[in-house]
N, C-alpha and C positions, 0 to 999 in steps of 0.2 A: 934337226927336221920339225917341222911345225906339229904341234899337236891340235887336233881338231876336236871340237866338242863332242861330236858323235862318236868319235874313237875313245874318249873318255867315258862316255856312256856305256859302249859296249865293252870295254875294259871291266867296268864294275859289274855288268851283266855277267860276263864270263868268269869273273872272279868268284861270283855267288855260285855259278853252277859248278864250277871245279870244286868248290867248298863241299857243296851237297853231295857230289858224286864220290869224293874221298870218304866223306862221312859214311855214305852208305857201303863202301868197300872196306869199313873198318880200319881206314888209315887215319893217322892224326894230321889235321890240315894245318901245318905249320905255315908261316907266311912265305918262307923261301920256296917251298914246294909248290904253294898255290901260284907264286909269282913266276916261277919257271914254265909251268904249264900254261898260263895266260900268255906268256910271251910267246909261246910256240903258235899262237892263234892268230891268224891274219884279221886284224880288225879293220882293215880298209874295205872289206866287202860286207854285204849285208848277212844277217842272222841267216836269212832264207836266201839260198843260192838259186836252187832249181828242184824240180820234182819230175823224174821221168814216168810217164803213163803211155803204156801201150794197149793196143786193141786186145780184147779177150783177157785181159789180165784181171785177177780178183782186186776188188775195191779194198784197200788197205785203210780201215778208218783210223788206226793208230797212227800211221804216217800222215793221214790227211790232217788229223787234229794236231799233230806237231808242226806241220807246215802253216797252219793257220795261226798257231800260237807265236811262231817266229814271225811271220808276216804282221801279226798284230804288234809283237815287241818291236819290230823296225819302225811301223808307223807310230808307235809310241814314242820312240827316240826323235822322230822327225817332229811330232807334234809338240814334245818337249821343247825342242830347241826353237820351232816356230813361235811358241809361247814366249820364251825367253827373249827372243829377239824382238818380237812385236812389243813386249813389255817394255824393253829397252828403248825401243823406237817411240814408244807412247811418252815415256819419261822424258825422252829428250824433246819431243814435240811440244809436252805439257810445260817442261821448264822453258823452252823457247818461247812460248806463247806467254806463260806468265811473265817472263822477263819483258817481253815487247808490250804486253798489256799494261805491266806496271810503268814502263816509259810511256806509254800511251795515256794512263791514268796520270802521271805526273805532268805531261804535256797539256793534257785536258785540264787539269786543275791550275796550271799556269795561265792557260788562256782564260779559264773562268775568272780568276782574280784579276787578270789584266783587263778583261771585259767590264768587271764589276767596278774596277778602278776608273775606266775610262767613261762608263755610263754615268757613275756617280760624280765625276770631276772633269768630263770633256771641257766644261766651260772654263776650267781654270786656265787652260793653255796646253802646251806641248809637253809630253813626257819625254824627259831627257834621260832617266834613268828608271828602270823597273827591274826588281830582283825578288824572287821567292824562294830560292833554294840556293845551296853552294855559298853560304855566308862566310866571311873570313872574320872570325869572332876572336878577341883576345881580351884578357882582363888587366886592368891597372889601376890602382888608387882606388879600390873598392867599388869600381864601375866597370860595366861590360861596353867594349867598343866593337862596332862593325865597320870595318874597312870598305868603303863603297868606291875607292879608286879616284881617278880624276874626272871631273866634269868641266866641260867649256861652255860658258854662257856668255850672253851679250851684255854690254854695259847699259845700265838703265832699265834692265829686266828685274823682274821679282820671282823669287824662288819660294815654292811652297813644298814641304815634304808631307807625304801621306804614309802613315806609319801604322800596321796592324800586327798586334803580338800578343800572345798569352802570357799571363803570370807577370804582366808588366803594368805599371802605373803611367799612363801616358804623360802626366805632368813631371815625371821623372825621366822622361825622354826627350833628347835634343838632337837635332841636326847641327853638326859641326862642319865648318867650311874655313880651311886654312889657305892663305893666299900665297903668292910667291915672296912676299916678305916675312913669312912665318906668323902673321897675326891670324887669330882664330875668331870666327864670328858663329854665334849660335842662333838657331830658330827652333821653336816649338812646333810639334805636328800641327798641321792646318786644322782650323776650325773658325767658325764665325768670330770667336772670342780672342784668338791669339794672332799675333803679328806674323808676317812673312819677312823674308830677308830681301832687302833692296840691294842690288847690285850698284856699286858706285858707277857714277856716270849718267848721262841723259841721252835717250834716244831722239833722233831728229824726227819731228811729227809735222804734219800739215793737216788742217781741218776743212771740211766741206759741207755745206748744207743742202738739202733737198726736201721737197714735199711731194705727197701724194694727192691727186685731187680727190675731193670729199666723195665724189660719185663713183670712183673706180672700186671695184671689188677685186680683193687680192686673196685668192684662196690657195696660194702656192708661194714658192720662193719667186723672187723677183730681181731684175736687174736694178742695180743703182745707178743713176745718171746724174752726174752733178758737174756744174761748170768747172773746168779746169782740172778735173780728177782723170788720171791716166793709170788705171790699175795695172799692177805687175805683181808676178808670184813672188818676187823677192822681197816684197813688203808685207806687212800685217795690216789687217783693217778691222777696226771696231767700229760698229754701227749702233749708235744711241738712237732710241725711238721713244716718242711720247714726251715731248718737252713740256714742263710743267704739269706732269702727270706721275702717278705711281702705280705700280703693279700690286693688285690684290689677287689672293689665292686662299682658297679654303678646300674642304672635301668635295664641294658640289663643282667647281670650276675655277677659272680665273678671269680677270677682267682689269680695267684700268679706273682710277679715280683721278679725276681733274681737279685742280686747284681752283677753288671759288674766288669770289670777288674780295673776300676777306683774308685772303692769301692762306686759306685752311684747306686740309684734306680730311675727309669724313668717311671713315669706314663704318657701315652700319651693321656688320656682322662680325662674328669672331672669325679670325683667320690671320694670314701673314701679309704684311705690307713690306714690299722691296722697291727701293729706288736706288738712283746712281747720282751723285754729284759730280759734275764735270768741270775740272779745272777751278776748284774752290779752295780756300784756304781755311774756313770755319764753317761751322754749321750750328745754330742754336735751335732748339726744340722747345715748344711749349704744349704740353698734352693736356687734355681735359681729364685724364685719369692715367695713372701710371700702368704702362704696358705690362704684359704678362712675361715679357722677356725682349732683349734687344742687344744688338751686337757693338754696344758703346756703353760707357759707364756715364751716370748723371744725365743732364740734358743737353750737353755740348760736346763738340767735337773740336779739337784744335789740330792744325798741322794736317789737313786732309792729303791724301794722296791725290794724283791727278785724276783718277777714275775711282771714286771711292762708293763703296757699296754699303747702303744702310739696309738692315733688316729689323723690322719691328714685328713682334708677336703679340696679339691681343685676345683675350677671352670674352670680350663683349664689344659694344660700340666704342669706337675711339675717334677722336678728332684731334689734330694738332696742327700748329702753325711751324713753318720752317723758314728761318732766316739763314741766308748764305749768299757769299759773293760769287758762287759758282752758279752753273746751270743745272736744272734738276730734269732727269729723264726716268722714265718707267723701266726700260730694258737696256742691256747692252749685249750684243751679239758680235761673234766673230764672222766677219764677212769672207765669202768664198770667191776665189778669182779662178775663172775658166775662160780660156781663150781671150784673155786681155780684157775680160768684162768681170765686173764686181756685182756679186748676187748677195742679197739678204737671204739668210738660210731657211727661212719658213714663212707662212702665211701671217699677215698681221692686220690688226683693225687701226693700228697707229698711222698717223698722216704725216707727222714732222720727224725728221731724221737729221743726224748729223754724223759725219763719216770722219773718224780719225785714222790718218795714215801714218803707220809707225815704220820707219825706215831702219834696216838693220844697223848696229854700231859697231864698234871695236869689240872683241871678245876678251874675256878673262878666264884663267883656270883656276879651279880650286881643288884641293884635296879633300874629299867629302867623306864624312864618317858619322855614325850614330853613337851617341853617348848614352848609356842606359843604367840608372840607378835601380838596382833590383833588391828590395828589401823583403821579397817573398821567400819562402823556403824552395819553393818549385824553380827550377832553372828557366831562364828566358827562351820562349818558344816563339820565335819569329815567323809570321805568315808572309808578310810582303813589305818592301819599302819602295816608295816611288818618289822621284823628284820632278816636279813641274815647273817649267819655265814659262812665267807669265809675261809676255813681251810688253804688255800694257795694261793687262789685267791683274788685280791684287786681290779681287775676291771673287766669289762665283757668281756667275748670272744664270737664270733659268729661263 
């Protein structure tokens, strides 16, 4: 037979009452005697059962006080049980809420990191892998390895890894890619000064030129219309803008600098200069003063990528000449295809453009992993790992 909580409370109450009664009568309250008396009491009914009152009867204050006490005791049992059930329900709801809030917090943190990644690196290309929890980690040969599984990429594309972790020296962290033959290739986490990984093979490309009339005002995204261009969502489109110009940005804003008759670019204020060299094989620079920083060593670059980004930072006035067998553009943007039409993604003051159409090639598979050399006493604490596939881009455009 089931034992109810109110019966247990009544049993404890009756046991106390029986003990007091036996003591008052001078009897020794041994456990067996107490239990025998308590067992004979029906604990399925309330302590207060009924009270008969008739007209013209004398008011019995003692009976009334006893009835009130018993009613109070019954209510005390009910409130005690109600409190316990409410507390248990509260704890259940609180635990349920905490668990789901934690889940929501983890989800929010994941989306925050993912959003930050995409905001900071949208221009890099498509994110093919993103992970910020549940890492499969193992140790081997004094290194920490993070298994990222199999990734599938297109031939001729470029891969960049964005890695965020605590207690880790970024220079001691590498993205590992193992192909079907067992050969392993490594790439350092992406930044302006480090290389990305070029997937063997070449994409199929075609280029188209178009211009905007000098008198036309463009204050929003606009359709790109070039002779022979038939946009499709299956292809990728890179739009280069500002031929023979470079982009200049500082705390005040951004603008373009046009090459003068001496083949020179002149920045009059401190800031960052960005440019792209399209289909060049080399670039030679001649600076009037050494820049504060740049994403290449020395004053020349050999073996340029097809779409090569140059970033130069200056803390004052700076002029430079640039010799290259490629074409120089101020910006590179990823075009947007909607309803078989190609659009430049934002407003622009530029007038000359070139569209590079990149068609999907064959795919390759790699087993991806991170290799981390941790010389710190603290364990590796990984926040997020992302791999970007740059179909034609190899560096960030802004």
